C-alpha positions, -999 to +999 in steps of 0.1 A: +121-402-790+088-406-808+057-384-811+037-406-787+063-402-760+065-364-765+027-361-760+030-383-729+056-360-715+037-328-724+005-342-708+021-355-677+027-336-645+057-357-635+092-345-641+109-362-670+146-358-678+148-350-715+181-343-732+194-329-765+231-332-773+240-342-737+222-310-724+190-311-703+160-294-720+124-287-715+100-291-744+081-259-751+060-271-780+058-295-810+051-289-847+050-320-868+085-336-863+101-305-848+102-297-811+110-262-797+131-268-766+146-245-740+179-255-724+179-258-686+214-245-682+207-211-699+181-191-718+189-206-752+160-220-773+163-242-803+141-261-828+153-297-830+141-329-846+120-350-821+141-381-829+172-363-816+157-359-781+162-387-755+157-396-719+188-403-699+176-437-686+168-448-722+201-436-738+229-461-738 
């Protein structure tokens, strides 16, 4: 995923399925090339590289 897509997701009211390591996440914030994400399936939070995030329909 790239920075332009991250900003599009953050500024959009529509639901977007974003994943990290095969787990659904929501993006809490972005600082340069690092995104702070929260995992949907528990309360864990993690800082990850933006390029490691993906959308299911774009991941093959």
